[in-house]
Backbone bond lengths (Angstrom), bond angles and torsions (degrees), N, CA, C in turn:
res aa  C-N    CA-C-N  psi(-1)  N-CA   C-N-CA  omega(-1)  CA-C   N-CA-C  phi
1 X - - - 1.458 - - 1.534 109.86 -
2 X 1.319 117.91 134.13 1.455 121.33 -179.06 1.512 110.53 -70.23
3 X 1.316 115.94 150.29 1.464 120.79 179.73 1.527 110.58 -70.36
4 X 1.327 116.23 137.43 1.451 121.10 176.35 1.536 110.55 -86.12
5 X 1.325 115.85 -26.83 1.465 122.03 -177.80 1.519 109.68 -133.77
6 X 1.333 115.88 141.37 1.456 121.11 169.60 1.517 107.57 -118.70
7 X 1.333 116.10 127.99 1.466 121.72 178.84 1.511 108.76 -98.62
8 X 1.328 117.15 120.10 1.461 121.76 178.41 1.508 110.99 -91.41
9 X 1.350 115.72 127.42 1.464 121.49 179.39 1.524 108.92 -124.58
10 X 1.324 116.35 121.15 1.472 120.69 176.59 1.515 108.32 -97.73
11 X 1.336 115.81 124.63 1.461 121.23 -176.96 1.521 110.93 -117.97
12 X 1.327 115.97 121.26 1.463 121.54 169.88 1.515 108.84 -153.32
13 X 1.336 115.19 112.89 1.475 121.78 -179.89 1.525 112.56 53.68
14 X 1.328 115.38 46.68 1.458 122.50 179.74 1.541 111.34 -112.87
15 X 1.326 117.39 23.04 1.465 121.64 -173.51 1.527 112.59 -48.96
16 X 1.309 117.38 -42.20 1.467 122.12 -174.62 1.530 112.32 -63.62
17 X 1.341 117.48 -26.88 1.471 120.40 -169.91 1.537 114.31 -119.96
18 X 1.308 118.12 -8.05 1.463 121.72 -171.69 1.519 114.14 -62.97
19 X 1.321 117.82 -39.24 1.476 119.06 179.46 1.515 110.69 -60.73
20 X 1.333 115.30 -47.12 1.455 120.29 179.07 1.528 110.61 -60.80
21 X 1.304 116.63 -43.16 1.474 121.36 179.35 1.524 110.75 -60.00
22 X 1.314 117.56 -56.03 1.471 120.78 -174.25 1.531 112.05 -70.94
23 X 1.318 117.83 -34.59 1.464 119.23 174.57 1.519 110.93 -61.55
24 X 1.318 116.44 -42.86 1.477 120.55 -177.70 1.526 111.64 -65.15
25 X 1.319 117.21 -28.99 1.467 121.30 179.16 1.530 110.35 -81.52
26 X 1.318 116.01 -46.59 1.469 120.43 -172.71 1.523 113.79 -75.63
27 X 1.322 118.44 -10.72 1.470 120.82 178.59 1.530 112.18 -103.95
28 X 1.312 116.86 16.87 1.468 120.13 176.61 1.532 110.20 -63.80
29 X 1.338 115.07 142.29 1.459 120.89 177.86 1.522 108.88 -97.86
30 X 1.334 116.50 109.56 1.467 121.30 -176.66 1.522 110.28 -135.60
31 X 1.327 115.51 159.21 1.468 120.08 174.13 1.528 110.10 -101.57
32 X 1.342 116.23 18.21 1.459 121.60 177.61 1.531 108.59 -137.67
33 X 1.321 114.83 164.38 1.467 120.76 178.34 1.528 109.53 -83.61
34 X 1.314 115.30 144.30 1.461 120.61 173.21 1.521 109.24 -144.13
35 X 1.328 115.60 155.87 1.454 122.77 -179.88 1.527 110.04 -122.65
36 X 1.326 115.29 159.51 1.455 121.73 177.69 1.522 108.46 -122.64
37 X 1.330 116.45 119.62 1.471 120.84 177.80 1.513 108.44 -105.56
38 X 1.334 116.50 117.66 1.464 122.30 -178.47 1.525 109.02 -108.06
39 X 1.336 116.04 126.66 1.460 121.06 172.39 1.518 107.71 -103.85
40 X 1.334 116.50 109.76 1.467 121.95 -178.41 1.534 107.08 -100.07
41 X 1.350 114.79 109.94 1.468 120.29 -168.10 1.517 113.20 -93.94
42 X 1.332 115.40 52.31 1.468 121.63 175.73 1.535 111.73 55.23
43 X 1.327 115.15 56.25 1.458 120.96 -178.69 1.515 110.93 -61.63
44 X 1.334 115.56 152.00 1.474 120.62 179.78 1.517 111.96 -98.51
45 X 1.344 117.01 -0.65 1.462 120.60 174.79 1.539 107.93 -105.45
46 X 1.318 117.63 -150.94 1.466 120.15 -178.21 1.524 114.43 -93.71
47 X 1.317 117.37 20.25 1.472 120.60 -175.94 1.531 112.27 -60.33
48 X 1.317 117.58 -40.40 1.459 120.79 -177.33 1.519 110.20 -60.55
49 X 1.326 117.21 -43.24 1.468 121.14 -179.71 1.527 110.69 -64.14
50 X 1.327 116.96 -38.06 1.473 120.44 178.60 1.530 109.55 -66.27
51 X 1.322 117.56 -43.47 1.465 120.99 179.22 1.528 110.29 -61.61
52 X 1.331 117.01 -41.69 1.470 120.69 178.08 1.525 111.13 -62.74
53 X 1.318 115.69 -40.91 1.467 121.01 177.21 1.537 110.98 -60.69
54 X 1.329 115.62 -45.69 1.452 120.16 -178.33 1.535 111.82 -71.66
55 X 1.307 116.85 -31.06 1.458 121.25 176.33 1.530 110.76 -64.17
56 X 1.341 115.98 -37.33 1.468 120.85 176.64 1.525 111.00 -72.02
57 X 1.321 116.38 -33.31 1.467 121.17 -179.01 1.533 111.58 -72.05
58 X 1.335 116.40 -35.29 1.466 121.19 -178.47 1.535 110.57 -126.17
59 X 1.330 117.49 63.04 1.475 119.92 -174.99 1.527 114.49 -63.29
60 X 1.330 117.34 -24.97 1.467 120.30 -179.19 1.523 112.36 -86.06
61 X 1.325 116.54 -9.11 1.461 120.69 -176.33 1.535 112.56 -108.92
62 X 1.321 116.06 -45.26 1.465 120.59 -167.76 1.532 113.01 -95.96
63 X 1.319 114.46 131.40 1.472 123.45 171.33 1.522 106.40 -122.01
64 X 1.335 117.15 134.36 1.456 120.59 -173.29 1.528 111.46 -125.72
65 X 1.305 115.62 140.08 1.462 122.04 168.89 1.529 106.49 -111.61
66 X 1.343 115.24 109.91 1.461 120.79 179.47 1.533 108.86 -93.84
67 X 1.321 116.90 125.17 1.449 120.58 177.64 1.529 110.54 -93.45
68 X 1.315 116.15 141.05 1.460 120.77 177.52 1.523 110.80 -88.06
69 X 1.320 116.50 -21.74 1.460 122.32 174.01 1.532 108.35 -130.94
70 X 1.324 115.64 143.92 1.458 119.86 -179.98 1.523 110.72 -63.27
71 X 1.312 116.15 122.97 1.450 121.18 -176.62 1.535 112.56 -82.10
72 X 1.304 116.67 -38.48 1.466 120.93 -177.45 1.524 111.17 -58.92
73 X 1.329 117.44 -42.64 1.467 121.40 -177.61 1.523 112.09 -67.84
74 X 1.338 117.06 -17.08 1.463 121.58 177.55 1.535 112.23 -91.73
75 X 1.327 115.09 4.80 1.454 118.94 178.43 1.524 114.20 81.26
76 X 1.319 117.01 13.93 1.468 121.19 -179.90 1.520 109.50 -83.51
77 X 1.328 115.71 131.97 1.455 120.94 176.61 1.521 107.93 -80.41
78 X 1.320 116.55 104.97 1.460 122.45 -172.40 1.532 111.65 -65.45
79 X 1.323 116.32 -40.88 1.471 119.36 -179.00 1.527 110.92 -63.32
80 X 1.332 116.87 -44.10 1.458 120.50 -179.25 1.517 112.64 -71.43
81 X 1.338 115.61 -43.15 1.464 119.78 -174.73 1.533 113.49 -75.29
82 X 1.355 115.84 -38.52 1.451 118.10 -170.72 1.533 114.82 -121.28
83 X 1.329 117.90 -40.09 1.461 119.44 -171.71 1.523 111.93 -76.16
84 X 1.326 118.08 -55.69 1.464 120.37 -178.00 1.525 112.72 -57.91
85 X 1.348 119.14 -43.93 1.472 118.79 176.63 1.526 113.87 -61.75
86 X 1.330 117.11 -22.30 1.485 120.76 -179.76 1.516 111.94 -83.48
87 X 1.328 118.36 -9.34 1.464 121.66 -176.92 1.533 109.43 -84.86
88 X 1.312 116.64 110.29 1.467 121.82 179.30 1.536 111.21 -111.94
89 X 1.312 116.90 3.20 1.463 122.40 -173.75 1.525 111.37 -100.55
90 X 1.327 115.25 165.90 1.458 121.75 -179.98 1.524 112.05 -65.09
91 X 1.343 116.07 -36.36 1.448 121.84 -177.39 1.516 111.55 -122.61
92 X 1.330 116.35 154.38 1.458 122.04 173.44 1.520 108.91 -122.54
93 X 1.313 116.51 153.03 1.457 123.63 173.21 1.520 107.47 -134.27
94 X 1.324 116.00 160.88 1.468 121.07 -176.20 1.524 109.61 -130.20
95 X 1.333 116.04 138.63 1.453 120.67 169.42 1.518 108.26 -155.66
96 X 1.307 117.48 108.64 1.450 119.67 179.33 1.519 110.03 -70.71
97 X 1.329 116.24 158.40 1.451 121.42 -169.89 1.501 116.84 -64.84
98 X 1.334 117.61 -15.09 1.482 119.58 177.23 1.516 112.19 -101.78
99 X 1.335 118.08 -0.35 1.458 121.91 174.71 1.521 109.73 -102.81
100 X 1.337 117.81 177.57 1.461 119.39 176.61 1.528 109.13 -160.38
101 X 1.323 115.84 165.02 1.459 122.59 176.63 1.512 109.38 -98.09
102 X 1.338 117.37 145.32 1.468 120.46 -176.65 1.520 113.09 -125.93
103 X 1.312 116.29 18.53 1.468 122.92 174.66 1.520 106.80 -137.28
104 X 1.335 117.01 118.92 1.470 118.32 -174.08 1.521 113.43 -76.72
105 X 1.330 117.64 0.73 1.464 120.96 173.75 1.542 112.24 -117.02
106 X 1.300 114.68 13.37 1.477 120.88 -179.76 1.529 111.23 -53.22
107 X 1.319 117.47 -52.56 1.452 121.93 -175.56 1.536 110.52 -63.52
108 X 1.335 116.69 -41.13 1.455 121.01 179.51 1.526 110.75 -62.12
109 X 1.329 116.49 -46.03 1.465 120.56 -179.11 1.521 112.61 -59.73
110 X 1.329 115.56 -44.59 1.469 119.17 -176.22 1.519 111.58 -71.97
111 X 1.326 116.88 -41.09 1.473 119.73 179.10 1.540 110.01 -67.19
112 X 1.320 117.24 -40.30 1.476 119.97 175.98 1.526 110.85 -55.60
113 X 1.330 116.20 -42.72 1.475 118.85 -179.05 1.536 110.43 -66.31
114 X 1.314 117.00 -45.46 1.474 120.35 -178.66 1.521 110.91 -64.42
115 X 1.307 117.57 -37.99 1.460 121.42 179.14 1.532 111.04 -65.34
116 X 1.325 115.96 -36.11 1.472 120.85 -178.12 1.529 113.07 -83.73
117 X 1.340 116.91 -13.17 1.465 120.58 -176.38 1.535 109.76 -131.16
118 X 1.311 118.18 83.29 1.467 121.29 -178.06 1.510 114.13 -61.36
119 X 1.327 118.10 -20.34 1.471 120.70 177.70 1.512 112.72 -75.84
120 X 1.337 115.98 -13.38 1.472 121.56 -177.88 1.532 109.33 -96.15
121 X 1.329 116.89 127.80 1.458 121.78 -176.69 1.517 113.74 -104.25
122 X 1.325 116.64 -17.22 1.459 120.52 -173.96 1.524 109.74 -145.89
123 X 1.319 116.23 140.55 1.465 121.23 178.20 1.538 107.76 -131.79
124 X 1.322 116.45 133.31 1.459 121.20 176.95 1.526 109.01 -142.06
125 X 1.310 116.56 172.56 1.474 119.93 -173.83 1.524 111.74 -149.51
126 X 1.291 115.80 177.18 1.458 121.54 177.86 1.535 109.55 -74.75
127 X 1.314 114.92 165.16 1.477 120.30 -178.74 1.508 108.94 -148.23
128 X 1.315 116.34 164.74 1.451 120.73 171.21 1.534 107.58 -99.40
129 X 1.309 115.87 142.52 1.462 121.53 176.60 1.522 108.51 -95.40
130 X 1.330 116.43 127.74 1.469 121.05 -178.72 1.527 109.15 -128.40
131 X 1.329 115.28 160.12 1.465 119.30 177.57 1.527 110.15 -92.00
132 X 1.310 117.55 -173.43 1.455 121.18 -174.70 1.532 112.80 -67.41
133 X 1.332 117.06 -16.32 1.472 121.04 176.76 1.523 111.83 -103.69
134 X 1.333 116.62 13.79 1.451 124.21 176.20 1.532 113.52 71.85
135 X 1.316 117.03 19.82 1.456 120.38 175.05 1.533 108.88 -78.40
136 X 1.327 116.19 134.73 1.466 121.30 179.89 1.515 110.83 -68.30
137 X 1.335 116.63 133.53 1.466 121.94 178.04 1.532 110.34 -107.56
138 X 1.326 115.87 -52.69 1.468 121.62 -178.66 1.520 108.50 -171.68
139 X 1.327 116.52 174.16 1.457 120.39 169.51 1.519 108.87 -83.55
140 X 1.332 115.81 148.16 1.460 120.82 -178.44 1.521 111.73 -61.50
141 X 1.339 116.56 -46.54 1.455 122.34 174.90 1.531 108.64 -111.44
142 X 1.325 118.40 146.26 1.481 127.31 5.47 1.513 112.68 -80.37
143 X 1.351 116.42 146.02 1.461 123.61 174.33 1.536 106.32 -109.92
144 X 1.308 115.84 91.32 1.463 120.05 -171.89 1.528 111.26 -95.73
145 X 1.318 114.43 81.10 1.458 120.67 174.82 1.532 109.98 -109.63
146 X 1.333 115.76 -43.19 1.451 121.54 -178.27 1.519 111.51 -103.05
147 X 1.309 115.99 149.68 1.462 121.20 -177.72 1.529 110.58 -84.44
148 X 1.343 115.52 59.63 1.465 122.24 179.08 1.535 108.82 -99.06
149 X 1.322 116.24 77.41 1.457 120.97 -170.84 1.525 113.31 -59.79
150 X 1.324 117.36 -43.40 1.457 121.29 -177.81 1.519 111.90 -63.36
151 X 1.326 116.00 -45.15 1.470 120.58 179.75 1.515 110.89 -68.12
152 X 1.307 117.80 -43.70 1.465 121.28 179.01 1.524 110.96 -61.14
153 X 1.331 115.65 -40.09 1.469 120.17 179.35 1.529 110.51 -64.97
154 X 1.316 118.38 -38.87 1.455 122.27 178.57 1.519 111.34 -63.12
155 X 1.335 116.90 -40.17 1.461 121.25 -178.18 1.536 112.29 -72.36
156 X 1.309 116.36 -16.58 1.476 119.42 -179.50 1.523 112.54 -92.01
157 X 1.331 118.01 -6.00 1.459 120.29 179.67 1.527 110.01 -67.78
158 X 1.355 118.67 129.35 1.452 121.21 -179.45 1.531 112.59 -58.28
159 X 1.332 116.41 -32.83 1.472 120.26 -178.15 1.516 113.39 -82.62
160 X 1.335 117.49 -1.49 1.438 120.71 -178.37 1.513 111.91 86.43
161 X 1.333 116.90 -168.63 1.468 119.48 -175.72 1.526 111.32 -156.83
162 X 1.336 115.26 147.49 1.451 122.02 171.64 1.516 107.65 -89.38
163 X 1.338 116.74 133.11 1.466 121.39 -175.79 1.516 111.84 -123.98
164 X 1.305 116.03 149.77 1.453 122.62 178.35 1.531 110.43 -94.01
165 X 1.310 116.31 173.87 1.462 120.41 174.69 1.540 109.74 -61.78
166 X 1.331 117.25 -40.37 1.460 120.55 177.06 1.534 110.90 -58.27
167 X 1.315 116.63 -40.92 1.466 120.64 177.05 1.521 111.27 -61.47
168 X 1.326 116.17 -43.00 1.468 120.20 -178.34 1.523 111.74 -67.13
169 X 1.335 116.44 -36.83 1.471 119.46 176.20 1.526 109.61 -60.09
170 X 1.322 116.32 -44.65 1.467 121.08 -178.37 1.528 111.07 -73.26
171 X 1.325 117.41 -38.03 1.461 121.41 178.99 1.520 110.27 -64.52
172 X 1.321 115.72 -40.82 1.472 124.06 171.38 1.517 114.63 72.82
173 X 1.314 118.68 -53.79 1.455 121.38 -168.67 1.522 110.14 -124.52
174 X 1.322 117.02 129.48 1.452 121.97 175.51 1.528 108.11 -131.94
175 X 1.325 118.27 159.51 1.477 119.69 178.12 1.535 109.97 -66.33
176 X 1.306 117.26 122.68 1.473 121.57 -175.78 1.519 112.07 -54.82
177 X 1.321 116.46 -45.74 1.470 120.77 -174.57 1.518 113.32 -73.25
178 X 1.328 117.24 0.64 1.474 119.98 179.60 1.528 112.48 -92.77
179 X 1.311 117.34 -6.26 1.465 121.68 -169.76 1.530 113.99 -81.86
180 X 1.325 115.72 129.08 1.483 123.59 168.19 1.528 106.04 -135.05
181 X 1.313 117.14 131.33 1.462 119.47 -177.32 1.513 113.42 -150.15
182 X 1.320 115.61 -179.56 1.452 122.36 -178.45 1.543 109.97 -86.39
183 X 1.324 115.41 123.90 1.463 121.36 -174.78 1.531 112.16 -62.07
184 X 1.325 117.77 -38.82 1.463 119.56 -177.76 1.517 111.20 -60.45
185 X 1.308 118.14 -33.28 1.459 121.82 176.93 1.524 112.01 -73.15
186 X 1.341 114.71 -39.63 1.469 119.34 -179.54 1.513 112.37 -62.13
187 X 1.328 117.78 -30.12 1.460 121.05 -177.44 1.520 112.90 -60.56
188 X 1.337 117.27 -20.70 1.459 120.12 177.26 1.532 111.84 -61.89
189 X 1.337 116.41 -19.90 1.462 120.53 -179.99 1.520 112.27 -65.65
190 X 1.310 117.28 -18.16 1.464 120.37 179.21 1.522 111.52 -62.33
191 X 1.329 117.49 -19.92 1.459 122.07 -178.98 1.531 112.83 -93.86
192 X 1.340 116.36 1.42 1.468 119.66 -178.21 1.518 110.79 -101.83
193 X 1.334 115.24 165.54 1.468 120.16 -178.04 1.527 112.39 -85.49
194 X 1.340 117.62 -11.68 1.450 121.55 -178.17 1.530 109.41 -148.54
195 X 1.307 116.56 166.83 1.467 120.68 179.12 1.533 110.66 -134.42
196 X 1.300 116.71 35.43 1.474 119.43 178.33 1.522 110.58 -60.09
197 X 1.326 116.00 157.05 1.467 122.55 -172.89 1.525 113.01 -51.26
198 X 1.337 115.88 -44.89 1.460 119.82 -177.86 1.522 111.20 -58.67
199 X 1.319 116.99 -41.73 1.456 120.75 -179.96 1.533 111.23 -69.86
200 X 1.333 117.86 -34.74 1.466 121.49 174.52 1.522 109.99 -56.17
201 X 1.317 116.23 -47.03 1.455 120.78 -178.74 1.534 112.82 -66.49
202 X 1.325 115.50 -44.94 1.475 119.62 -176.70 1.519 112.11 -67.97
203 X 1.315 116.62 -45.85 1.468 120.04 -177.98 1.524 110.79 -68.28
204 X 1.332 117.43 -41.23 1.459 120.51 -179.95 1.520 111.27 -64.89
205 X 1.314 117.37 -38.04 1.471 121.72 -176.62 1.526 112.58 -81.53
206 X 1.304 118.34 -22.86 1.468 125.84 -163.42 1.537 116.09 -33.96
207 X 1.324 119.07 -56.75 1.471 119.27 -174.27 1.525 113.02 -95.92
208 X 1.332 116.01 22.69 1.482 119.41 179.60 1.512 109.78 -153.19
209 X 1.318 115.77 -140.63 1.468 121.13 -179.85 1.523 109.59 -128.57
210 X 1.322 114.99 170.26 1.465 122.11 171.34 1.517 107.47 -119.11
211 X 1.336 116.10 153.82 1.469 119.16 178.60 1.524 109.23 -124.12
212 X 1.335 114.77 131.90 1.461 121.81 176.86 1.499 109.74 -102.09
213 X 1.334 117.79 126.81 1.454 124.14 174.47 1.519 108.39 -100.25
214 X 1.311 116.85 123.23 1.448 121.10 -178.57 1.527 110.67 -85.17
215 X 1.306 114.78 62.04 1.467 122.93 176.86 1.525 108.01 -136.01
216 X 1.319 116.16 143.61 1.474 120.49 177.24 1.521 107.95 -89.31
217 X 1.331 115.07 106.89 1.468 119.46 -174.92 1.531 113.46 -126.19
218 X 1.329 116.96 5.32 1.465 119.53 175.09 1.515 108.99 -151.53
219 X 1.342 115.50 170.87 1.450 121.52 177.25 1.516 109.71 -118.90
220 X 1.311 115.05 134.03 1.469 122.16 177.17 1.516 107.45 -106.47
221 X 1.337 115.28 118.31 1.460 119.06 -175.68 1.535 110.40 -92.15
222 X 1.327 115.80 131.75 1.464 120.84 179.24 1.514 110.25 -117.50
223 X 1.316 115.94 163.87 1.463 124.53 179.54 1.520 114.57 70.38
224 X 1.354 116.81 16.92 1.442 119.96 173.12 1.532 108.94 -78.20
225 X 1.337 119.94 115.38 1.468 121.22 -174.90 1.528 113.31 -65.88
226 X 1.355 117.61 -18.12 1.457 120.50 -179.77 1.528 112.57 -88.65
227 X 1.352 117.45 -9.94 1.450 119.65 -179.12 1.509 110.75 -78.60
228 X 1.336 115.91 164.39 1.467 119.69 -179.90 1.525 110.87 -61.59
229 X 1.353 116.59 -44.78 1.461 119.37 -179.29 1.516 111.38 -66.61
230 X 1.333 116.95 -34.18 1.459 120.68 179.72 1.514 111.97 -66.71
231 X 1.323 117.24 -42.52 1.461 121.00 -177.79 1.534 111.31 -71.24
232 X 1.332 116.94 -32.13 1.462 120.79 -179.31 1.517 111.08 -61.70
233 X 1.332 117.02 -35.74 1.457 120.71 -175.30 1.527 113.56 -70.07
234 X 1.326 117.51 -9.16 1.450 120.14 -172.53 1.529 113.98 -77.54
235 X 1.348 118.99 -18.64 1.451 120.05 -179.57 1.520 111.35 -159.32
236 X 1.331 117.19 149.52 1.462 120.94 176.85 1.536 112.27 -60.73
237 X 1.338 115.70 -34.83 1.463 119.65 -179.20 1.528 110.79 -64.60
238 X 1.330 116.80 -45.12 1.457 120.27 177.90 1.523 111.28 -66.30
239 X 1.337 115.60 -35.75 1.462 119.70 179.38 1.527 110.41 -62.45
240 X 1.343 116.90 -43.33 1.465 119.65 -180.00 1.522 111.31 -69.78
241 X 1.331 116.45 -46.68 1.465 120.57 -176.14 1.519 111.82 -69.03
242 X 1.331 118.08 -47.78 1.457 121.82 -171.23 1.529 114.37 -94.11
243 X 1.317 116.45 -11.67 1.469 119.35 175.56 1.530 110.98 -111.44
244 X 1.316 116.86 -71.70 1.468 119.55 -172.98 1.527 112.76 -63.99
245 X 1.316 117.08 -55.85 1.478 120.19 -176.80 1.520 112.14 -63.39
246 X 1.333 115.40 -43.67 1.474 119.12 -177.44 1.518 112.02 -67.23
247 X 1.314 117.13 -41.92 1.462 120.42 179.97 1.528 111.99 -69.26
248 X 1.331 116.73 -39.94 1.460 119.81 176.96 1.528 110.10 -62.80
249 X 1.321 116.52 -40.64 1.463 121.43 -179.62 1.528 111.71 -64.53
250 X 1.347 117.16 -44.42 1.464 119.12 -177.14 1.534 110.80 -70.92
251 X 1.325 116.70 -33.96 1.476 119.25 177.12 1.516 110.38 -66.32
252 X 1.304 117.68 -40.03 1.472 120.19 178.62 1.514 111.69 -71.80
253 X 1.316 116.62 -29.16 1.467 119.64 174.60 1.537 110.08 -68.12
254 X 1.324 116.04 -39.80 1.471 119.43 175.95 1.528 110.16 -67.18
255 X 1.330 117.25 -35.59 1.459 121.54 176.73 1.529 110.83 -59.81
256 X 1.314 116.22 -42.90 1.463 121.00 177.88 1.524 111.53 -66.87
257 X 1.336 115.32 -41.06 1.478 121.74 -179.61 1.531 110.70 -60.73
258 X 1.327 116.63 -34.80 1.473 121.36 -177.98 1.530 112.78 -96.72
259 X 1.343 115.95 11.39 1.456 121.13 178.93 1.523 112.88 56.14
260 X 1.327 115.36 39.61 1.459 121.01 175.44 1.501 115.76 74.48
261 X 1.319 117.31 14.43 1.478 120.78 -177.70 1.518 112.41 -59.39
262 X 1.312 117.15 -33.06 1.470 121.49 -177.18 1.527 111.06 -118.44
263 X 1.334 116.49 28.88 1.465 121.38 -171.20 1.522 113.62 -56.75
264 X 1.326 118.18 -48.01 1.459 120.01 -177.28 1.528 111.35 -65.18
265 X 1.328 116.57 -40.62 1.481 120.29 178.44 1.526 110.51 -63.78
266 X 1.316 116.73 -39.06 1.469 121.21 -178.41 1.520 111.03 -68.14
267 X 1.320 117.84 -47.30 1.465 119.96 -179.70 1.528 110.68 -64.43
268 X 1.327 116.40 -34.98 1.459 120.55 177.30 1.524 110.47 -65.35
269 X 1.332 117.08 -41.35 1.453 120.91 -179.73 1.534 111.15 -67.03
270 X 1.313 116.60 -35.79 1.484 120.05 177.29 1.527 109.96 -62.14
271 X 1.334 116.32 -38.89 1.472 119.63 176.03 1.524 111.27 -60.81
272 X 1.329 116.15 -39.12 1.464 119.92 178.46 1.525 110.89 -65.98
273 X 1.324 116.69 -37.16 1.459 120.44 178.25 1.532 110.48 -68.24
274 X 1.311 117.48 -34.72 1.465 120.94 174.41 1.520 109.92 -61.46
275 X 1.325 116.44 -42.46 1.475 119.54 178.74 1.529 110.39 -62.42
276 X 1.324 117.40 -43.73 1.477 120.75 179.74 1.517 111.08 -61.65
277 X 1.319 116.05 -39.46 1.475 120.97 177.52 1.528 109.89 -59.94
278 X 1.336 116.97 -49.45 1.461 120.06 -179.65 1.525 112.10 -68.71
279 X 1.328 115.72 -27.81 1.470 119.66 175.43 1.528 110.40 -63.15
280 X 1.330 116.52 -42.71 1.477 120.67 178.50 1.528 110.68 -63.75
281 X 1.310 116.88 -29.21 1.466 120.40 179.06 1.515 112.13 -86.40
282 X 1.338 117.26 -7.09 1.452 121.34 179.48 1.513 113.58 72.61
283 X 1.347 117.27 28.91 1.461 122.27 -176.59 1.531 109.65 -104.21
284 X 1.321 116.73 90.46 1.461 121.43 -176.74 1.534 111.51 -64.61
285 X 1.318 117.75 -39.43 1.455 121.74 179.89 1.533 110.81 -59.48
286 X 1.325 116.37 -44.85 1.476 120.49 179.53 1.519 110.63 -69.05
287 X 1.336 117.92 -34.20 1.470 121.25 176.36 1.518 110.33 -59.33
288 X 1.340 115.80 -45.19 1.452 120.42 -177.92 1.531 111.28 -68.88
289 X 1.329 116.12 -30.80 1.470 121.22 -177.76 1.532 112.27 -70.22
290 X 1.341 118.29 -14.98 1.470 120.46 -179.85 1.527 112.16 -69.01
291 X 1.346 116.56 -22.59 1.451 120.62 -179.10 1.518 114.36 88.69
292 X 1.350 117.93 -1.80 1.471 120.51 -179.57 1.530 111.77 -118.03
293 X 1.313 116.80 8.35 1.465 120.91 -179.74 1.520 110.82 -58.47
294 X 1.344 116.96 -38.08 1.466 121.69 -178.45 1.519 112.31 -64.58
295 X 1.336 118.58 -14.91 1.466 121.75 -178.59 1.530 112.59 -85.48
296 X 1.318 117.18 -6.34 1.457 120.53 175.08 1.525 109.48 -68.88
297 X 1.321 116.89 150.50 1.463 119.03 174.95 1.544 107.94 -68.37
298 X 1.329 118.24 154.69 1.474 121.25 -175.97 1.522 114.17 -52.30
299 X 1.327 117.74 -40.41 1.468 120.12 -179.07 1.521 111.62 -60.49
300 X 1.341 116.16 -42.23 1.466 120.00 -178.60 1.522 110.09 -64.12
301 X 1.324 117.51 -43.96 1.458 121.10 179.42 1.538 110.89 -62.36
302 X 1.329 116.03 -44.37 1.466 120.59 178.32 1.526 111.35 -60.17
303 X 1.319 115.80 -41.98 1.470 121.32 -179.58 1.521 111.21 -58.99
304 X 1.337 116.37 -45.88 1.466 119.64 -177.58 1.524 111.65 -74.03
305 X 1.341 116.68 -34.23 1.465 119.19 177.80 1.528 110.27 -64.27
306 X 1.320 117.05 -44.98 1.473 121.73 179.77 1.521 110.45 -64.26
307 X 1.311 116.63 -44.14 1.468 120.59 -179.70 1.512 110.50 -61.92
308 X 1.350 116.33 -38.63 1.459 120.28 -178.90 1.529 111.68 -67.84
309 X 1.337 115.99 -35.30 1.470 119.85 -176.72 1.521 113.32 -91.23
310 X 1.321 117.40 -8.37 1.459 120.81 -175.89 1.529 113.57 -58.43
311 X 1.323 120.00 -44.61 1.473 118.33 179.11 1.528 112.36 -59.06
312 X 1.355 116.82 -38.26 1.462 120.75 179.66 1.546 110.34 -67.36
313 X 1.358 114.85 -41.08 1.475 119.65 178.98 1.521 110.18 -64.26
314 X 1.328 117.40 -42.53 1.463 121.51 -178.79 1.521 109.83 -66.87
315 X 1.341 116.04 -34.57 1.460 119.52 179.61 1.533 109.94 -65.88
316 X 1.352 115.57 -43.09 1.458 119.94 178.03 1.524 111.26 -62.71
317 X 1.338 114.45 -41.22 1.457 119.56 -179.43 1.515 110.88 -63.11
318 X 1.321 116.91 -35.51 1.452 121.56 -179.19 1.528 113.79 -69.85
319 X 1.347 115.41 -21.32 1.478 120.24 -179.98 1.512 111.77 -81.16
320 X 1.342 116.98 -16.51 1.462 118.69 -177.20 1.510 112.71 -76.14
């Protein structure tokens, strides 16, 4: 029987977490066949040996592409060059090598929903955020930074919520390992210059809806120095190039792809990303200059105001 779902796993220097990741995928309880495609990008730790071990453990599930030279460092888009062409199934799922699934019926639940709702192109869910040692930090949602009452209310519904492309633009960030979508829609990414997570969600959802399940069914790992988000935090230059500039560029590329259908929402979201960039730099004046500072929830504004004035307060205190 042909696989109904293919799970894409990107592996690079994930030795510490790969067993947990692949075990959590390969032990899913489903009434359909699914495959796991692992791209092992010439890791410099023991990741390759772990992947080989897991490939032997689950020979009917796992297919691996082992690279002899690191592809990412050569500027090759791994998703476009290797992952999308490997997807032969109706649906795709994603789980990076340092994340994992924590519900053994996750895949069944999401595929059941997509099968029953042909208007829905993408399904995602809540997750728990963990550190590199698997210690629980918090739940991924709610993420209360912006005063988006309607969207926040939708995400808090026990039954979940149907979301539009406009909602996804505003939501911006979802747990990567929570994504399941229609492969035929994902193939449109072959015409784009990048395949970052946000673009995966927007392009896949474009001519339909997305559905959010308010269940914690995966783990999102933070503070991994080898991850994209981890490396960005190391310098302002990387933050601007790999966060602000890259995200603004992909949003405008999606704007062009949709003939400006979501232009106002996209330009508004870019302003929010500019604020986040300046927030990381601790520049309150620049944050306010973006024009979207007033859209922060009161707690966030208070936090930045206090942080900005703290050196002055401490200076005054020192004079007493």
